[in-house]
C-alpha positions in Angstrom: 12.0 -18.8 7.0 13.9 -15.6 6.2 16.9 -16.7 4.1 18.5 -13.3 3.4 18.2 -9.8 4.7 20.5 -7.0 3.6 20.0 -3.3 3.9 21.9 0.0 3.7 20.8 3.0 5.6 18.6 5.0 5.4 16.5 1.8 4.9 16.4 -0.9 7.5 14.6 -4.3 7.6 13.8 -5.1 11.2 13.7 -8.6 12.8 10.7 -10.7 12.0 7.8 -10.6 14.5 5.6 -13.3 15.8 2.0 -12.2 15.6 0.4 -14.5 18.1 1.5 -17.7 16.4 0.5 -16.6 12.9 2.1 -18.7 10.1 3.2 -15.5 8.3 6.7 -14.0 8.6 6.0 -10.3 9.5 8.7 -7.6 9.1 8.7 -3.9 9.4 10.7 -1.8 6.9 12.1 1.3 8.7 13.5 4.6 7.5 15.2 5.8 10.6 15.8 9.3 9.2 12.2 10.0 9.7 11.2 10.5 6.0 12.2 11.1 2.4 14.4 14.1 1.6 15.3 16.0 -1.5 17.5 13.8 -3.8 16.9 10.5 -1.9 16.9 7.4 -4.1 15.6 4.5 -2.1 15.4 1.0 -3.7 13.8 -2.1 -2.2 14.0 -5.6 -3.7 11.8 -8.4 -2.3 11.8 -12.0 -3.4 9.4 -14.5 -1.9 10.2 -18.2 -2.5 7.6 -20.8 -3.4 4.9 -21.3 -0.7 6.3 -18.6 1.6 4.0 -16.2 3.4 5.2 -12.7 4.3 3.6 -9.6 5.7 5.6 -6.3 5.2 4.7 -3.0 6.7 6.2 0.2 8.2 6.4 1.3 11.9 4.5 4.5 11.1 3.5 6.9 8.4 6.3 8.2 6.0 6.9 11.9 5.8 8.0 13.4 2.5 9.9 16.6 3.1 10.2 19.8 1.0 12.4 19.2 -2.0 13.9 22.5 -3.3 16.3 20.6 -5.6 16.0 17.1 -7.0 12.9 15.0 -6.4 12.9 12.1 -3.9 12.6 8.7 -5.6 11.4 5.5 -4.1 11.4 2.2 -6.1 10.1 -1.2 -4.9 10.5 -4.4 -7.0 8.8 -7.6 -5.8 8.8 -11.2 -7.0 6.3 -13.5 -5.5 6.9 -17.2 -6.2 4.6 -20.1 -6.8 2.0 -20.6 -4.1 3.5 -17.7 -2.1 1.5 -14.9 -0.5 2.6 -11.3 0.2 0.7 -8.8 2.3 2.1 -5.4 1.6 0.6 -2.9 4.1 2.8 0.2 4.6 1.4 3.1 6.5 0.4 6.2 4.5 2.6 8.9 3.0 2.4 12.5 4.3 3.8 15.0 1.8 4.9 18.3 3.3 4.5 21.7 1.6 6.9 21.8 -1.4 7.5 18.0 -1.3 8.3 16.3 -4.6 8.2 12.5 -4.8 8.3 9.8 -7.5 7.6 6.3 -6.4 7.2 3.2 -8.5 6.2 -0.4 -7.5 6.7 -3.3 -9.8 5.4 -6.8 -8.8 5.6 -10.1 -10.6 3.3 -12.8 -9.4 3.4 -16.6 -10.1 0.1 -17.9 -11.4 -1.0 -19.2 -8.0 0.6 -16.5 -5.9 -1.5 -14.2 -3.8 -1.1 -10.4 -3.3 -2.8 -8.2 -0.7 -1.5 -4.6 -1.5 -2.2 -1.2 0.1 -1.1 2.2 -1.2 -2.3 5.2 0.9 -1.5 8.9 1.3 -2.6 12.1 3.0 -3.1 15.4 1.2 -0.7 16.8 3.9 -1.1 17.8 7.5 -4.6 19.1 7.0 -5.0 20.2 10.7 -2.1 22.6 10.2 -3.5 24.0 7.0 -1.0 22.1 4.8 -3.4 20.1 2.6 -2.4 20.0 -1.0 0.7 22.1 -0.4 3.0 19.5 -2.0 4.6 20.2 -5.4 4.6 16.6 -6.9 3.3 13.2 -6.0 3.9 10.8 -8.8 3.0 7.2 -7.9 2.8 4.1 -10.2 2.0 0.4 -9.7 2.6 -2.4 -12.2 1.6 -6.0 -11.5 2.1 -8.8 -14.0 2.3 -12.6 -14.2 3.7 -15.1 -16.7 0.8 -14.3 -19.1 1.3 -10.6 -19.1 -0.2 -7.5 -17.5 -2.6 -7.8 -14.5 -2.8 -4.2 -13.3 -1.2 -0.9 -14.3 -2.0 2.5 -12.9 -0.3 5.8 -12.3 -1.3 9.1 -10.7 0.5 12.3 -11.1 -0.6 15.1 -8.8 1.2 18.4 -9.3 0.7 22.1 -9.1 -1.7 22.1 -6.1 -4.8 20.7 -7.8 -8.2 21.8 -6.5 -9.2 19.9 -3.4 -12.7 19.1 -4.6 -12.3 19.0 -8.4 -10.9 16.6 -10.9 -7.7 15.2 -9.6 -8.6 16.1 -6.0 -10.2 13.9 -3.2 -13.6 15.5 -2.9 -12.4 17.4 0.2 -11.2 14.3 2.1 -7.8 14.3 3.7 -6.8 10.7 3.0 -6.9 8.4 0.0 -6.1 4.7 -0.5 -6.1 1.9 -2.9 -6.4 -1.7 -1.7 -5.8 -4.7 -4.1 -6.4 -8.4 -3.5 -5.1 -10.5 -6.4 -4.4 -14.1 -7.4 -4.1 -14.8 -11.2 -5.4 -18.3 -10.9 -8.1 -17.5 -8.4 -11.8 -17.3 -8.7 -14.9 -16.1 -6.8 -13.9 -12.4 -7.2 -17.5 -11.1 -7.6 -18.3 -12.6 -4.2 -15.2 -11.1 -2.6 -15.9 -7.8 -4.3 -19.4 -7.7 -2.7 -17.9 -8.6 0.7 -15.4 -5.8 0.5 -18.0 -3.3 -0.6 -20.0 -4.3 2.5 -16.9 -3.8 4.6 -16.6 -0.2 3.2 -20.2 0.5 4.1 -20.0 -1.1 7.5 -16.8 0.8 8.5 -18.5 4.1 7.7 -16.5 6.7 9.6 -17.6 9.4 7.2 -15.6 8.2 4.2 -16.4 6.9 0.8 -15.3 3.9 -1.2 -15.9 1.7 -4.1 -14.9 -1.8 -5.2 -14.4 -3.2 -8.7 -13.5 -6.7 -10.0 -10.3 -6.7 -12.2 -10.2 -8.3 -15.6 -7.8 -11.0 -14.5 -8.0 -12.5 -11.0 -8.5 -9.8 -8.5 -10.5 -6.9 -6.9 -9.5 -3.3 -6.3 -11.0 -0.9 -3.7 -10.7 2.9 -3.7 -11.1 4.8 -0.4 -11.5 8.4 0.6 -11.4 9.0 4.4 -11.6 12.1 6.6 -8.9 11.0 9.1 -6.1 8.6 9.7 -8.2 6.5 12.3 -11.0 6.3 9.7 -8.6 5.1 7.1 -7.1 2.5 9.4 -10.5 1.2 10.4 -11.6 0.6 6.7 -8.2 -0.9 5.7 -8.3 -3.2 8.7 -11.8 -4.5 7.7 -10.8 -5.0 4.0 -7.6 -6.7 5.0 -9.4 -9.1 7.5 -11.9 -10.1 4.9 -9.4 -10.7 2.1 -7.0 -12.5 4.5 -9.7 -14.9 5.6 -11.1 -15.6 2.1 -7.8 -15.9 0.2 -5.4 -17.1 2.8 -7.6 -18.9 5.3 -6.1 -16.8 8.1 -7.8 -14.9 10.9 -7.5 -11.1 11.2 -4.2 -9.8 12.4 -3.1 -6.5 14.0 0.4 -5.3 13.4 2.3 -4.3 16.5 4.1 -1.1 15.7 7.1 0.3 17.4 
């Protein structure tokens, strides 16, 4: 049950969708302006009550446009209550030449809450020769529970780093991080092996690795040559984590 939904343009929370009788409330978060502009400051606050199940995504990839002045800022704060489950699966970011973006996501999980989280981005519109043309991509993730820190990471890419060197993506056009987490859960070694097998089976010319986190979760890193290849691997990882952690069959988001 969606108890409250409030937004101010340029952000919009669309009506919940019914994914073939799924027990999860599925909503798309839309930026009708078509992307992030210089000086934008977008803030999203999400609260999941106890035992709720929610899947949040976006209708399409998010463009980040050239920022000759102030950087664009995007902040997301999420609170997942006891026994609740959040599937956070936005489409990837596409930074334009000269784009400057700082984005931060902070998530608080109850001990028995479940999180499936995706963060993905392109190096630019590679087919148009715009790869690595952005000026700044600063992205951070912080996840904690009542006992303290579960996961913290931050990447700062600036000054057009070398495509194949340290701080680059080994020549691949798309990069992603997928996290499956439940502080009170177990069986992570087994899930990690299953997700690693998904990465190998999806193939599509990409690379990936999976590691078990110190406190209740697994993390996968992906490098992919194209958007369809990225989507194929993410769909496989999501399906496996969804089945094992939530007892739900695979789902496909119906985009606008």
